[in-house]
C-alpha positions in Angstrom: -1.8 71.4 228.3 -0.6 72.7 225.1 0.4 70.3 221.8 3.7 70.3 222.9 3.6 69.0 225.8 0.9 66.8 224.4 3.2 65.6 222.0 6.2 64.9 224.1 4.1 63.2 226.3 3.3 61.0 223.4 6.4 60.2 222.3 7.8 59.1 225.9 5.5 56.5 226.3 5.7 55.4 222.1 9.4 54.2 223.3 8.9 51.3 224.6 6.7 50.3 221.3 9.0 51.5 219.6 11.4 49.3 220.8 8.8 46.2 221.5 8.1 46.9 217.5 12.0 46.3 216.6 12.2 43.4 218.7 9.4 42.2 217.3 10.5 43.2 213.6 13.4 39.9 214.0 10.8 37.3 213.8 10.5 37.1 210.1 11.9 38.6 207.7 9.2 38.2 204.6 6.8 39.9 206.6 7.4 43.3 207.7 4.3 45.1 206.3 2.4 42.8 208.1 4.6 43.0 211.6 4.1 47.4 211.6 0.5 47.4 210.9 -0.3 44.7 213.5 2.2 46.5 216.1 1.1 49.7 214.8 -2.7 48.7 215.6 -2.0 46.9 218.7 0.7 48.9 220.4 -1.7 52.6 219.1 -5.0 50.8 220.8 -2.9 49.4 223.9 -1.1 53.0 224.8 -4.3 54.7 224.2 -7.1 52.7 226.5 -4.3 52.9 229.2 -4.5 56.4 229.1 -8.7 56.6 228.7 -8.3 54.0 231.8 -5.9 55.9 233.8 -8.2 59.0 233.1 -11.7 57.1 234.1 -9.9 56.5 237.4 -8.8 60.0 237.6 -12.3 61.4 237.2 -13.8 58.7 239.8 -11.2 59.7 242.2 -12.0 63.5 242.0 -15.8 62.1 242.3 -15.2 61.0 246.0 -12.0 63.9 246.5 -11.4 67.4 245.3 -9.2 66.5 242.7 -7.4 70.1 242.4 -6.0 69.8 245.8 -3.7 67.6 244.6 -1.6 69.2 242.0 0.9 66.8 242.4 -0.6 64.0 241.4 0.2 63.9 237.5 3.5 65.4 238.3 4.3 62.4 240.2 2.3 60.2 237.4 4.5 61.2 234.9 7.8 60.7 237.1 6.6 57.2 238.2 5.6 56.0 233.9 9.5 57.2 233.5 11.4 55.8 236.4 9.4 52.5 235.4 10.7 52.9 231.5 14.2 53.6 232.8 14.3 50.9 235.3 12.7 48.2 232.7 15.3 48.9 230.3 17.5 47.7 232.3 16.4 45.0 234.3 13.8 43.7 231.7 15.2 41.4 228.0 12.7 40.7 225.9 13.0 36.7 224.8 12.5 36.1 221.1 8.6 35.7 220.3 7.1 32.9 218.5 6.9 33.4 214.7 3.4 35.0 215.3 1.7 38.2 215.0 -2.1 37.2 215.6 -3.9 39.1 218.6 -2.8 36.4 221.7 1.0 37.0 220.6 0.4 40.6 220.4 -2.3 41.4 223.2 0.3 40.5 225.5 3.2 43.2 224.6 1.1 45.8 224.0 -0.5 45.9 227.3 3.0 45.2 229.0 4.4 48.3 227.0 1.2 50.1 228.1 1.5 50.0 232.0 3.0 53.7 232.2 0.1 54.9 230.0 -2.4 54.5 232.8 -0.5 56.8 235.1 0.1 59.4 232.1 -4.1 59.2 232.0 -3.7 61.2 235.0 -2.8 64.3 233.2 -6.0 64.2 231.3 -8.3 64.4 234.8 -8.9 68.5 234.9 -8.4 69.1 231.0 -11.9 69.2 228.7 -13.2 67.1 227.0 -11.8 68.3 223.3 -8.5 67.6 225.1 -8.9 64.3 226.3 -10.4 63.3 222.9 -7.4 64.8 221.0 -4.6 64.0 223.1 -5.7 59.7 223.1 -5.6 60.1 219.2 -2.2 61.7 219.2 -1.2 59.5 221.1 -2.6 55.9 219.8 -1.3 57.6 216.1 2.4 58.6 217.6 2.5 55.7 218.8 1.7 53.6 215.8 3.7 55.7 213.7 7.0 54.8 216.3 6.1 51.1 216.0 6.3 51.2 212.0 9.6 53.4 212.4 10.7 50.4 215.5 9.8 47.6 212.6 11.8 49.3 209.8 14.9 50.5 212.6 14.6 47.1 213.8 15.2 45.2 210.4 18.3 47.0 209.4 20.1 48.0 212.8 18.4 45.2 215.1 17.9 45.8 219.1 21.1 47.5 220.0 19.5 50.6 220.7 16.6 49.6 222.6 17.6 50.2 226.8 18.8 53.5 225.0 15.0 54.3 223.4 13.7 53.0 226.8 15.9 55.2 228.8 15.9 58.2 226.9 11.6 57.8 226.8 11.7 57.7 230.6 13.7 60.6 231.0 11.8 62.7 228.9 8.6 61.7 230.7 10.4 62.6 234.0 11.8 65.9 232.9 7.7 66.7 231.8 6.4 65.9 235.0 9.4 68.4 237.0 8.0 71.0 234.1 4.2 70.2 235.2 4.9 70.4 239.2 6.9 73.7 238.5 3.7 74.8 236.2 1.2 74.0 239.2 3.0 75.5 241.6 3.3 78.6 240.1 7.2 78.6 240.1 7.5 79.1 236.1 4.4 79.5 234.1 5.3 78.2 230.7 2.8 76.7 228.5 4.1 74.5 225.8 
């Protein structure tokens, strides 16, 4: 997996955290920095943790059955994660959160926005340990930065673009899944 694909996957995964951070930014105006830091920490941590759990699950499955014969699994995982984000953006309307940024108020949205990252963890199964660790760090940092940007933008523009942002993230993940499938089957040989 190249660095370009890794960064694009991280951005695609971070889109729903971005949207949730914009929503969280509206809970109280004078606590913007605290909200931004809480969103960055919790969303980044949960996103990387879910990718790690997906990777560990894929490793477990590869011990039971040869994972190399299933080149389509990471591609389908990216596609499903993208479709999930698109459907979620059209059907889920996030209610106004209570006026807290404590553990109990942040952990639920952080886990909810990182469910698609569980599938993306399957992408890392055939990779070296260095790429896995780099991937986890990049995903956590990109999610944290996108969360901070979401809080900042949410304060200025509100949440009117949340659905569009999630759809763009979903389409990015689907396109990366198609690219990975074409690469794994030998149709194209781009190493991004």
